[in-house]
C-alpha positions as CSV (number, residue, x, y, z in Angstrom):
1,Q,-28.5,-4.9,-3.6
2,D,-30.0,-4.2,-7.0
3,Q,-27.5,-7.0,-8.5
4,I,-28.1,-9.4,-5.7
5,Y,-32.3,-9.1,-6.4
6,D,-31.5,-9.5,-9.8
7,I,-30.3,-13.0,-8.8
8,L,-32.0,-13.9,-5.7
9,R,-35.1,-12.2,-5.9
10,E,-34.5,-10.8,-2.7
11,P,-32.0,-8.1,-1.7
12,E,-29.8,-9.8,1.0
13,V,-27.8,-13.0,1.0
14,D,-27.0,-15.4,4.2
15,C,-23.5,-14.9,4.2
16,A,-20.8,-12.7,2.4
17,V,-17.1,-12.9,2.4
18,D,-14.8,-10.4,2.2
19,C,-11.6,-11.6,0.0
20,V,-10.6,-7.9,-1.1
21,G,-9.1,-6.6,2.3
22,F,-7.6,-3.2,3.3
23,E,-6.7,-1.9,-0.4
24,A,-10.1,-1.7,-1.8
25,R,-11.5,0.5,-4.0
26,G,-14.2,2.8,-4.0
27,C,-17.5,1.8,-6.2
28,G,-18.6,3.7,-9.5
29,H,-17.2,7.5,-9.3
30,D,-14.9,6.5,-6.4
31,H,-13.4,3.5,-8.3
32,S,-9.8,4.9,-8.5
33,R,-9.3,6.2,-4.5
34,E,-8.7,3.4,-1.8
35,V,-11.7,3.1,0.4
36,P,-10.2,0.7,3.2
37,A,-13.7,-0.2,4.7
38,Q,-15.6,-0.6,1.8
39,V,-15.9,-4.1,1.0
40,L,-16.7,-5.0,4.8
41,N,-19.3,-2.1,5.0
42,D,-20.7,-3.2,1.7
43,C,-20.7,-7.2,3.0
44,M,-22.7,-5.7,6.1
45,A,-25.1,-4.0,4.0
46,V,-26.0,-6.7,2.0
47,T,-26.2,-9.5,4.6
48,K,-29.4,-10.6,6.2
49,C,-30.0,-10.4,10.1
50,G,-28.1,-13.2,11.9
51,G,-26.2,-13.5,8.7
52,G,-22.4,-13.8,8.8
53,V,-19.3,-12.1,7.3
54,G,-16.1,-14.0,6.6
55,I,-12.9,-11.8,6.2
56,P,-10.1,-14.0,4.8
57,G,-9.1,-10.5,3.0
58,L,-6.0,-9.1,4.5
59,Y,-6.5,-6.7,7.1
60,V,-3.0,-5.1,8.6
61,T,-2.3,-3.5,12.1
62,E,-0.3,-0.7,10.4
63,D,0.0,0.6,7.0
64,P,2.3,3.3,6.5
65,G,1.0,3.9,2.9
66,A,-2.5,3.7,3.4
67,V,-5.0,6.6,2.4
68,D,-5.3,8.5,5.9
69,E,-4.0,8.7,8.9
70,A,-6.2,6.2,10.9
71,A,-5.7,3.7,8.3
72,Q,-2.1,3.7,8.6
73,F,-2.7,2.4,11.9
74,G,-5.5,-0.1,11.1
75,N,-8.6,1.7,12.2
76,L,-11.2,1.9,9.6
77,S,-14.5,3.6,9.5
78,L,-16.5,0.6,10.0
79,R,-20.6,0.8,10.1
80,I,-20.2,-1.5,13.2
81,G,-23.6,-0.2,14.3
82,L,-25.2,-2.0,11.6
83,G,-23.7,-5.2,12.0
84,W,-24.5,-5.0,15.5
85,A,-28.0,-4.3,14.7
86,K,-28.5,-7.0,12.2
87,S,-26.6,-9.5,14.7
88,L,-24.3,-10.6,12.3
89,Y,-21.2,-12.8,12.9
90,F,-17.8,-12.1,11.6
91,Y,-15.0,-14.8,11.3
92,T,-11.5,-13.7,10.4
93,G,-8.2,-15.0,9.9
94,Q,-6.5,-16.9,7.3
95,T,-8.4,-19.4,5.0
96,P,-7.5,-22.7,6.5
97,V,-5.9,-24.0,3.3
98,M,-4.5,-27.2,4.9
99,K,-8.0,-28.2,5.3
100,Y,-8.9,-28.3,1.8
101,H,-5.5,-28.5,0.1
102,K,-5.7,-32.2,-0.6
103,D,-8.7,-32.4,-2.1
104,L,-8.3,-29.4,-4.4
105,M,-5.0,-31.0,-5.8
106,N,-6.8,-34.0,-6.8
107,A,-9.4,-32.0,-8.3
108,I,-7.0,-30.5,-10.4
109,L,-4.8,-33.4,-11.1
110,F,-7.9,-35.3,-12.3
111,D,-9.1,-32.6,-14.4
112,K,-12.3,-32.1,-12.2
113,I,-11.4,-28.2,-12.1
114,D,-9.7,-25.9,-14.7
115,I,-7.9,-23.9,-12.2
116,A,-6.2,-21.6,-14.8
117,K,-9.9,-20.9,-15.9
118,A,-11.1,-20.6,-12.3
119,V,-8.5,-17.9,-11.4
120,N,-8.2,-15.9,-14.8
121,V,-4.7,-16.8,-15.8
122,E,-2.8,-15.1,-18.3
123,L,0.4,-16.5,-19.8
124,I,2.8,-13.8,-20.7
125,S,6.4,-13.6,-21.7
126,L,9.4,-12.4,-19.7
127,D,9.2,-9.5,-21.9
128,D,5.8,-8.7,-20.7
129,A,6.5,-9.1,-17.1
130,P,6.7,-5.3,-16.8
131,R,3.0,-4.7,-18.1
132,G,1.7,-7.7,-16.1
133,Y,2.9,-6.2,-12.8
134,T,1.6,-2.7,-13.9
135,D,-1.8,-4.3,-14.9
136,F,-1.7,-6.1,-11.6
137,D,-1.2,-3.2,-9.5
138,K,-4.0,-1.5,-11.5
139,G,-6.3,-3.8,-9.9
140,A,-6.5,-6.6,-13.2
141,A,-8.7,-9.1,-12.0
142,K,-6.5,-11.7,-13.4
143,K,-3.2,-13.6,-12.3
144,F,-0.2,-13.2,-14.4
145,V,2.1,-16.4,-14.9
146,I,5.1,-15.4,-16.7
147,D,6.4,-18.4,-19.0
148,P,10.0,-17.0,-20.1
149,H,10.6,-20.4,-22.1
150,A,7.0,-20.3,-24.0
151,M,6.8,-24.1,-22.7
152,C,3.0,-23.5,-21.7
153,A,1.5,-22.1,-24.7
């Protein structure tokens, strides 16, 4: 909330979006362990009363590899009481890609946006692919694009 305050001069936002999903990691000293409800709880904490939380981040009904038994069955330790007390609304599900894809495609084609910059692309060779997968699995905030014939460089 301090970072939000530094930008907006108030500690809460009208709405928040969880684009991370159930594989969220903890914050600070807990950054290396999986905390499936971290982002949803943070979204509820920073959203104003009557605000909304969008949840396009992936949540599954079952995940055998989840951090604890509850999460393995899609049960998360949510602060739903906080969401209720703040009268938050939640919008879940997949993002409606088809609603925006033509406009996005045209914006890319006519150089209105640089999509590679927007998603933090790093071109890598086929030989570097194992490193790219390793970094991605560690949570690197970038998209790796394999360019096996060095045609994009």
